[in-house]
C-alpha positions in Angstrom: -31.7 28.2 14.4 -28.8 27.5 12.0 -28.1 23.8 11.4 -25.3 22.2 13.4 -22.0 22.1 11.7 -21.1 18.7 10.3 -19.0 16.6 12.6 -15.3 16.2 11.8 -14.5 13.1 9.8 -13.2 10.2 11.9 -10.0 8.3 11.2 -8.8 4.9 12.4 -5.0 4.2 12.2 -4.1 0.5 11.6 -0.7 -1.2 12.0 -0.2 -4.8 11.1 2.7 -6.2 13.1 4.9 -9.3 12.9 7.9 -9.3 15.2 8.2 -5.5 15.0 10.0 -5.1 18.3 11.6 -1.7 18.8 10.5 -0.5 15.4 6.8 -0.9 16.4 7.4 0.8 19.7 9.0 3.8 18.0 6.2 3.9 15.4 3.5 4.0 18.1 5.4 6.6 20.2 5.5 8.9 17.1 1.9 8.1 16.3 0.8 9.1 19.8 2.6 12.4 19.4 0.5 13.5 16.4 -0.9 17.0 16.2 -4.1 15.4 15.1 -5.0 12.6 17.5 -6.5 9.5 15.7 -9.9 8.5 16.8 -8.6 5.0 17.4 -5.4 3.1 16.9 -5.6 -0.6 16.1 -2.6 -3.0 16.0 -3.1 -6.5 14.5 -0.4 -8.8 15.9 0.3 -11.7 13.5 1.4 -14.2 16.2 4.7 -12.4 16.8 7.4 -14.5 18.5 9.2 -11.5 20.0 6.3 -10.5 22.3 5.8 -7.2 20.6 2.1 -7.5 20.5 1.8 -8.0 24.2 4.4 -5.2 24.8 2.0 -2.8 23.1 -0.7 -3.6 25.5 1.6 -2.8 28.4 3.2 0.4 27.0 0.3 1.9 25.0 -3.0 1.1 26.8 -4.9 3.4 24.5 -4.1 1.1 21.5 -6.5 -1.7 20.6 -4.5 -4.9 20.0 -6.0 -7.8 18.1 -4.1 -11.0 18.5 -4.6 -12.8 15.2 -3.4 -16.2 16.5 -1.4 -16.9 13.3 0.5 -14.9 10.7 -2.3 -13.7 8.4 0.0 -11.6 6.3 -0.3 -7.9 5.5 -3.4 -8.1 3.4 -5.6 -10.2 5.7 -4.2 -8.5 8.8 -5.4 -5.1 7.5 -8.8 -6.5 6.5 -9.2 -8.0 9.9 -8.4 -4.7 11.6 -11.0 -2.8 9.4 -13.6 -5.2 10.8 -12.8 -3.9 14.3 -12.8 -0.3 13.3 -15.6 1.9 14.7 -18.6 1.7 12.4 -18.6 5.6 12.0 -15.0 5.7 11.0 -14.8 7.6 7.7 -11.1 7.1 6.9 -8.5 4.3 7.3 -4.9 5.3 7.7 -2.4 2.6 7.3 1.1 2.6 8.8 3.9 0.0 8.8 5.7 -0.8 12.0 8.9 0.4 10.4 7.4 3.8 9.3 7.9 6.6 11.8 5.4 9.5 11.2 6.4 13.1 11.8 4.1 15.0 14.1 1.9 16.5 11.3 1.7 13.3 9.3 -2.0 12.5 10.0 -3.0 16.2 10.2 -1.7 16.8 6.7 -3.5 13.7 5.3 -6.8 14.7 6.8 -6.4 18.3 5.6 -5.8 17.1 2.1 -8.9 14.8 2.3 -11.1 17.8 3.3 -9.6 20.1 0.6 -9.8 17.5 -2.2 -13.0 15.5 -1.9 -12.6 14.3 -5.5 -9.8 12.0 -4.2 -10.3 8.8 -2.2 -6.7 7.8 -1.5 -3.9 10.0 -0.1 -0.2 9.1 -0.1 2.5 10.4 2.2 6.1 11.5 1.4 8.3 8.6 2.6 11.8 9.5 3.6 14.5 6.8 3.9 14.9 6.3 7.7 18.4 4.8 7.1 19.9 7.9 5.6 17.5 10.6 6.8 18.2 12.5 3.6 17.1 10.4 0.6 13.5 9.7 -0.4 12.0 6.3 0.1 9.1 7.2 -2.3 6.4 9.7 -3.2 3.9 7.2 -4.4 3.6 3.9 -6.3 4.1 3.9 -10.1 2.6 1.2 -12.3 4.4 0.7 -15.6 2.9 -0.4 -18.9 4.6 -3.7 -18.5 3.1 -4.4 -15.1 6.3 -3.6 -13.3 5.8 -1.5 -10.1 8.0 0.7 -8.0 8.0 3.6 -5.5 8.5 6.8 -7.5 11.7 8.7 -6.6 13.0 5.9 -4.4 16.6 6.6 -3.4 16.6 10.1 -4.9 17.8 13.2 -3.1 15.1 15.7 -2.1 14.3 18.3 -4.7 11.7 21.1 -4.8 9.6 19.2 -7.3 9.0 16.5 -4.7 7.4 19.1 -2.4 4.5 19.6 -4.8 1.2 17.7 -4.5 0.2 15.7 -7.6 -2.0 12.9 -8.7 -0.3 9.5 -8.4 -1.3 5.9 -9.3 -1.4 4.7 -5.8 0.1 5.1 -2.3 2.5 2.8 -0.7 0.5 1.3 2.2 3.5 1.9 4.6 1.8 5.3 5.2 -1.4 6.3 3.4 -5.0 7.2 3.8 -8.1 5.4 2.3 -11.7 6.3 2.2 -13.4 3.6 4.3 -16.6 3.2 2.4 -14.7 2.4 -0.8 -12.4 0.0 1.0 -15.4 -1.9 2.3 -17.2 -1.8 -1.1 -14.3 -3.4 -3.0 -13.6 -6.0 -0.2 -10.3 -4.5 1.0 -7.0 -6.1 0.2 -6.9 -9.3 -1.8 -5.9 -11.9 0.9 -4.5 -14.3 -1.7 -1.6 -11.9 -2.0 -0.5 -12.4 1.6 1.9 -9.4 1.2 3.7 -7.4 -1.5 2.0 -5.5 -4.3 -1.3 -5.8 -2.5 -1.3 -2.0 -2.0 -0.9 -1.3 -5.8 -3.6 -3.9 -6.5 -5.9 -2.1 -4.1 -5.1 1.3 -5.6 -5.7 -0.1 -9.1 -9.1 -1.3 -8.1 -9.9 2.2 -6.6 -8.9 3.7 -9.9 -11.0 1.4 -11.9 -14.1 2.5 -9.9 -13.2 6.1 -10.6 -11.6 7.0 -7.3 -8.3 8.9 -7.6 -5.1 9.1 -5.5 -3.2 12.3 -4.4 0.4 12.6 -3.2 0.5 14.8 0.0 4.1 16.1 0.4 3.5 17.7 3.8 2.5 14.3 5.3 5.9 12.8 6.1 6.9 9.4 7.5 10.4 7.9 7.8 10.4 4.4 6.4 13.1 1.7 7.0 11.7 -0.5 4.3 11.7 -4.3 4.3 13.0 -4.2 7.8 11.3 -7.4 8.8 11.0 -9.4 5.6 14.3 -8.4 4.1 15.2 -6.7 0.8 15.8 -9.2 -2.1 15.0 -12.1 0.2 13.5 -15.2 -1.3 10.3 -14.3 0.6 10.0 -10.9 -1.0 10.9 -12.1 -4.5 8.4 -14.9 -4.4 5.4 -12.9 -3.3 6.3 -9.8 -5.2 6.8 -11.5 -8.6 3.9 -13.9 -8.2 1.6 -11.0 -7.3 2.8 -8.8 -10.2 1.2 -11.3 -12.6 -2.1 -11.5 -10.7 -2.3 -7.7 -10.5 -1.9 -7.2 -14.3 -4.4 -10.0 -15.2 -7.0 -8.8 -12.7 -6.9 -5.1 -13.3 -5.6 -4.1 -16.7 -8.8 -3.0 -18.5 -10.3 -3.8 -21.9 -8.1 -3.5 -24.9 -5.1 -2.4 -22.8 -4.9 -6.0 -21.5 -4.3 -7.5 -24.9 -2.2 -4.6 -26.2 0.2 -4.8 -23.2 0.2 -8.5 -22.6 3.3 -9.2 -24.9 5.2 -6.5 -22.9 4.0 -8.1 -19.6 5.2 -11.6 -20.8 8.5 -10.1 -21.8 8.9 -8.6 -18.3 8.2 -12.0 -16.7 10.8 -13.7 -18.9 13.4 -11.0 -18.2 12.7 -11.3 -14.5 13.2 -15.1 -14.6 16.5 -14.8 -16.5 17.7 -12.0 -14.2 17.1 -13.9 -10.9 18.6 -17.2 -12.4 21.7 -15.2 -13.1 21.6 -13.8 -9.5 21.4 -17.4 -8.1 17.8 -17.2 -7.1 16.4 -19.3 -9.9 14.4 -21.7 -7.8 12.4 -19.0 -6.0 11.6 -17.0 -9.2 10.5 -20.1 -11.1 8.3 -21.1 -8.1 6.8 -17.6 -8.1 5.9 -17.7 -11.8 4.6 -21.3 -11.5 2.3 -20.5 -8.7 1.2 -17.3 -10.5 0.2 -19.4 -13.5 -1.6 -22.0 -11.3 -3.6 -19.2 -9.8 -4.7 -17.8 -13.1 -8.2 -19.5 -13.2 -9.2 -17.9 -9.9 -7.5 -14.6 -11.0 -9.5 -14.5 -14.2 -12.8 -15.0 -12.2 -11.8 -12.0 -10.1 -11.0 -10.1 -13.3 -14.5 -10.6 -14.7 -16.0 -9.2 -11.4 -13.7 -6.3 -11.3 -14.1 -5.3 -14.9 -17.9 -5.6 -14.8 -17.9 -2.8 -12.2 -15.4 -0.6 -13.9 -16.3 3.1 -14.1 -13.0 4.6 -15.3 -12.5 4.7 -19.1 -9.6 2.9 -20.7 -8.2 6.3 -21.5 -8.2 7.4 -17.9 -6.2 4.3 -16.9 -3.8 4.8 -19.8 -3.1 8.3 -18.6 -2.1 7.0 -15.2 0.3 4.3 -16.4 4.0 5.0 -16.3 5.4 4.9 -19.9 9.1 5.7 -19.2 11.9 3.5 -20.4 13.6 3.6 -16.9 12.2 3.8 -13.4 14.7 6.6 -12.7 13.3 8.8 -15.6 11.1 11.7 -14.5 
């Protein structure tokens, strides 16, 4: 008798919500209309004041809702959700409340995972939900200086963006992660709270030798900073504090010392820029707290680097070396 065919890999979709309101309801409606039905959907509600977590329980009874009791942030919220995932779940798909997946979003991700077992993270093509025509991003770029951005953000669609390629990391607004690796490295760094935590996670996957693939057929329409606000003091504080920690923790070997002057220059330029823009207090507080957190960050660095499997050359190949984020 021939052996039974292997069972299909199982996937859990996780959404961390804080006052998502109508955005969350639209996200879940689109998720429930997928051509590939998730094995489970988990929403972590971070003590929303708008009642959106309880609304999900009424409108989507098939969704498992975890009431966190307080605002844990994006990093800890996702980590909590993974603890509630079925133990036999092979993949974790993350989706933001303001990201609206097209019907084949999950099917395309899981197909890519089957066809490319050498990759452990898969990123979606994010379209700007506000315009419907421009790209929100095709993956996260990590620059030599430690600056991060979504590649092709704000660009018009071109044929080149419809081709799959290796990327540094996926934006966690819509992406797929191998569950066993996620568990092994401890998930997101909860000290980040939110912002840059997805690039930090992707960097740690890369350091262990696990690669990331952009999947253009997996499409979600992303509002972007719909809840926290673009260029808000909140986003500037967490983003620019966490940039420092990500570089210090993850940049390997000789690259750390080689690129440190460039990283310091980036931080100085950021401080001067936001002072000029009238947000001097928040950028100075971000950099102060980044420095105060360096002893703990350095301890994390020693642990991360002691387990590194990727060579310095492999990481160097992945770093963005352009003079401008708009350069291709």
